[in-house]
C-alpha positions as CSV (number, residue, x, y, z in Angstrom):
1,X,-0.6,0.0,-0.1
2,X,2.8,2.4,1.0
3,X,4.9,1.6,-2.5
4,X,1.4,2.0,-4.3
5,X,0.8,5.8,-2.8
6,X,4.4,6.8,-3.0
7,X,3.9,6.0,-7.0
8,X,0.6,8.0,-6.6
9,X,2.2,11.0,-5.6
10,X,4.7,10.9,-7.7
11,X,2.2,10.8,-10.7
12,X,0.4,13.8,-9.8
13,X,3.9,16.1,-9.4
14,X,4.9,14.9,-13.2
15,X,1.8,16.1,-13.8
16,X,2.3,19.3,-12.2
17,X,5.0,20.1,-12.8
18,X,6.6,22.3,-15.9
19,X,8.8,20.6,-18.4
20,X,12.5,21.8,-19.0
21,X,13.7,23.3,-22.2
22,X,11.2,25.1,-25.0
23,X,7.5,24.8,-24.7
24,X,6.0,22.5,-26.6
25,X,3.2,24.0,-29.1
26,X,-0.2,24.2,-27.2
27,X,-3.1,22.0,-28.3
28,X,-4.4,24.8,-30.7
29,X,-1.5,25.4,-33.0
30,X,-3.1,29.3,-34.6
31,X,-2.5,30.3,-30.7
32,X,0.8,28.6,-29.9
33,X,2.1,31.0,-33.3
34,X,0.3,33.9,-32.9
35,X,2.0,34.0,-29.1
36,X,5.1,33.6,-30.7
37,X,4.7,36.2,-32.9
38,X,3.3,38.4,-30.4
39,X,6.8,38.0,-28.2
40,X,9.1,38.0,-31.3
41,X,7.3,41.6,-32.5
42,X,7.6,42.6,-28.9
43,X,11.7,41.6,-28.9
44,X,11.6,43.6,-32.2
45,X,10.4,46.6,-30.5
46,X,13.2,46.6,-28.2
47,X,15.7,46.2,-30.9
48,X,14.5,48.6,-32.8
49,X,14.8,51.1,-30.2
50,X,18.4,50.4,-29.7
51,X,18.1,48.3,-26.2
52,X,20.4,45.4,-26.7
53,X,20.5,43.9,-24.0
54,X,16.5,43.8,-23.5
55,X,16.0,42.2,-26.9
56,X,18.3,39.6,-26.4
57,X,16.9,38.6,-23.1
58,X,13.0,38.9,-25.0
59,X,14.7,37.0,-28.5
60,X,16.2,34.2,-26.2
61,X,12.5,34.0,-24.5
62,X,10.7,33.2,-28.1
63,X,13.2,30.9,-28.9
64,X,13.0,28.8,-25.6
65,X,9.6,29.3,-25.5
66,X,8.6,29.2,-28.8
67,X,11.6,26.8,-30.6
68,X,9.2,25.0,-32.7
69,X,8.3,27.6,-35.0
70,X,9.3,30.4,-37.5
71,X,9.5,33.1,-34.7
72,X,12.4,31.2,-33.1
73,X,14.8,30.9,-36.3
74,X,14.0,35.3,-36.3
75,X,15.4,35.4,-33.3
76,X,18.2,33.4,-34.0
77,X,19.0,36.1,-36.8
78,X,18.0,39.3,-34.5
79,X,20.6,37.7,-32.3
80,X,23.0,38.0,-34.9
81,X,22.4,41.3,-36.0
82,X,22.2,42.3,-32.3
83,X,26.1,41.3,-32.3
84,X,26.8,43.5,-35.9
85,X,25.1,46.5,-34.6
86,X,27.4,46.4,-31.6
87,X,30.4,45.7,-33.9
88,X,31.4,42.8,-32.0
89,X,31.8,41.5,-35.9
90,X,33.2,37.7,-34.5
91,X,30.6,36.9,-32.2
92,X,28.1,38.0,-35.2
93,X,29.9,36.0,-38.0
94,X,29.9,33.0,-36.1
95,X,25.7,33.3,-35.4
96,X,25.4,33.9,-38.9
97,X,27.2,31.2,-39.7
98,X,25.2,28.9,-37.1
99,X,22.2,29.7,-38.6
100,X,23.4,29.1,-42.2
101,X,24.6,25.5,-41.7
102,X,22.0,25.2,-38.8
103,X,19.1,25.9,-41.6
104,X,20.4,25.4,-45.0
105,X,17.2,25.5,-46.9
106,X,15.7,28.6,-44.9
107,X,14.3,31.5,-46.6
108,X,16.9,34.2,-44.6
109,X,20.0,32.1,-45.5
110,X,21.0,34.7,-48.4
111,X,21.0,37.6,-45.7
112,X,22.9,35.4,-43.3
113,X,25.5,35.3,-45.8
114,X,25.3,38.6,-46.6
115,X,25.6,39.8,-43.1
116,X,28.5,37.5,-43.0
117,X,30.1,39.0,-46.1
118,X,29.1,42.8,-44.5
119,X,31.0,41.5,-41.2
120,X,34.3,40.4,-42.7
121,X,34.1,43.4,-44.9
122,X,33.8,45.9,-42.0
123,X,36.9,44.1,-40.2
124,X,39.1,44.4,-43.2
125,X,37.7,48.0,-43.4
126,X,41.1,50.3,-43.2
127,X,40.7,53.2,-40.3
128,X,43.0,55.0,-38.7
129,X,42.9,52.6,-35.3
130,X,44.5,50.0,-37.5
131,X,48.0,49.8,-38.1
132,X,49.1,50.5,-41.7
133,X,48.2,47.4,-44.6
134,X,52.0,45.8,-44.9
135,X,51.7,46.0,-40.7
136,X,48.5,43.9,-40.8
137,X,47.3,40.1,-40.4
138,X,45.6,40.0,-43.6
139,X,43.8,37.0,-42.9
140,X,39.9,38.6,-43.2
141,X,40.8,40.3,-45.8
142,X,41.5,37.6,-47.8
143,X,38.4,35.8,-45.9
144,X,36.1,39.0,-46.9
145,X,37.4,38.9,-50.3
146,X,36.5,35.2,-50.8
147,X,33.2,35.3,-48.9
148,X,32.3,38.0,-51.0
149,X,33.1,36.7,-54.3
150,X,31.4,33.3,-53.4
151,X,28.1,34.9,-52.5
152,X,28.0,37.1,-55.2
153,X,28.5,34.1,-57.7
154,X,26.1,32.4,-55.6
155,X,23.5,34.8,-55.7
156,X,23.9,37.0,-58.6
157,X,20.5,38.9,-58.5
158,X,20.9,39.9,-54.9
159,X,19.2,42.9,-54.1
160,X,22.4,44.1,-52.3
161,X,24.7,43.5,-55.4
162,X,26.0,46.5,-56.0
163,X,26.7,47.1,-52.7
164,X,28.4,43.9,-52.4
165,X,30.4,44.6,-55.8
166,X,32.2,47.6,-54.1
167,X,32.8,45.6,-50.8
168,X,34.6,43.1,-53.6
169,X,36.6,46.3,-55.5
170,X,37.4,47.5,-51.8
171,X,38.9,44.5,-50.6
172,X,40.8,43.0,-53.8
173,X,42.5,47.2,-54.0
174,X,43.7,46.0,-50.5
175,X,45.3,43.2,-51.4
176,X,46.1,44.3,-54.6
177,X,48.4,46.8,-53.0
178,X,49.8,44.8,-50.7
179,X,50.8,42.9,-53.8
180,X,52.6,45.7,-55.2
181,X,54.3,46.8,-51.9
182,X,55.8,43.4,-51.2
183,X,56.7,43.6,-55.5
184,X,58.5,47.1,-54.5
185,X,60.4,45.5,-52.1
186,X,61.7,42.6,-53.6
187,X,62.4,45.3,-56.6
188,X,64.3,47.4,-54.1
189,X,66.1,44.4,-52.8
190,X,67.0,43.1,-56.6
191,X,65.2,40.0,-56.5
192,X,63.7,41.0,-59.7
193,X,61.7,37.2,-60.5
194,X,60.0,37.8,-56.9
195,X,58.9,41.5,-58.0
196,X,57.6,40.4,-61.6
197,X,55.8,37.7,-59.4
198,X,53.9,39.9,-57.2
199,X,53.2,41.9,-60.0
200,X,51.4,39.4,-62.2
201,X,49.9,38.0,-58.9
202,X,47.9,41.4,-58.5
203,X,47.0,41.9,-62.0
204,X,45.8,38.1,-62.6
205,X,44.1,37.8,-59.3
206,X,42.3,40.6,-58.5
207,X,40.7,42.2,-61.0
208,X,39.1,45.4,-61.0
209,X,40.8,46.6,-58.0
210,X,41.2,50.1,-59.7
211,X,45.2,49.6,-59.0
212,X,45.6,47.7,-62.7
213,X,48.1,50.6,-64.4
214,X,49.7,51.0,-61.6
215,X,50.7,47.1,-61.3
216,X,51.6,47.3,-64.9
217,X,53.9,50.2,-64.6
218,X,55.9,48.5,-61.7
219,X,56.2,45.2,-64.1
220,X,57.4,47.4,-66.8
221,X,60.0,48.8,-64.6
222,X,60.9,45.5,-62.9
223,X,61.3,44.2,-67.2
224,X,63.9,47.3,-67.4
225,X,66.0,46.5,-64.8
226,X,66.0,43.1,-66.1
227,X,67.0,44.0,-69.5
228,X,63.9,42.0,-71.1
229,X,62.8,46.0,-72.4
230,X,60.8,43.6,-75.7
231,X,58.7,42.3,-72.5
232,X,59.1,45.8,-70.7
233,X,57.5,47.9,-73.7
234,X,54.7,45.5,-74.5
235,X,53.3,46.1,-70.7
236,X,53.7,49.8,-70.6
237,X,52.2,50.2,-74.2
238,X,49.4,48.0,-72.5
239,X,49.1,50.1,-69.9
240,X,48.6,53.5,-72.6
241,X,45.9,51.2,-74.4
242,X,43.7,50.3,-71.5
243,X,44.4,53.0,-69.2
244,X,45.0,56.1,-71.6
245,X,44.1,58.5,-68.8
246,X,45.9,57.0,-65.7
247,X,48.3,59.3,-64.7
248,X,50.7,56.1,-64.2
249,X,51.0,57.0,-68.2
250,X,53.0,59.7,-67.6
251,X,56.3,57.7,-66.6
252,X,54.9,54.9,-69.0
253,X,55.8,57.0,-71.1
254,X,59.0,57.8,-69.9
255,X,60.6,55.1,-69.6
256,X,59.9,54.0,-73.5
257,X,61.1,57.0,-74.2
258,X,64.5,55.9,-72.3
259,X,64.1,52.5,-74.5
260,X,64.0,54.1,-77.3
261,X,66.8,56.0,-77.0
262,X,68.7,53.1,-75.9
263,X,69.3,53.9,-72.5
264,X,71.4,51.8,-70.0
265,X,70.6,52.3,-66.7
266,X,66.8,52.5,-66.3
267,X,65.6,55.2,-63.7
268,X,65.3,55.1,-60.3
269,X,62.0,52.8,-59.2
270,X,59.0,55.0,-58.4
271,X,58.1,55.4,-54.7
């Protein structure tokens, strides 16, 4: 009898204790979804008011209570947005990537991937708070370049494609400028093959960087120092043909005149 009584008590307690973790859908699915929407919109109001701490708490409640609803996924995205808005880019990138991995077929995957690209771009952008380009770890810049290119390849007609193209141009410019910095370093050390390789890499890899004329001038100068005048002329003439209005055309014409006069000693490298 005592054993039977204990079992009865446990059954009563089990029926009255709340469940742990996410709340299961109510018997009425419409009520469950409507309640999720109401609480999500309440969290969204705090988000738009930029009350990040309150918004984060409310979005986490939506996830906890309505984990079976669409609003739980939206809450995941808004939590990532909160990190982004506070310029906590590493945390935001991790949150957006987790969303993409957890919900690969979700209609908001393009948005999450765009925000990853945007966050990487923001991390890469030069500011007065960062050291000069030649002194920086460029891992984030390379990651931004690859991520933006991959996104544009997968979603070429995305509504913010023009912004992404601008971001890609800026990042490509940073990487191309780094290549030219290293090329000048090698040129100054007399390591001409390495300088040529860096210039060619900048031209072939970072198309659209805006530094093509500068790279071609440096490549032509390096060929001159190597006494490869035929290659130097070809590169410098191509520069003048492709970029007739570039300020780098002026020194290019000077180099061509020197070679036409069969100058023995080429001019000092540009600085």
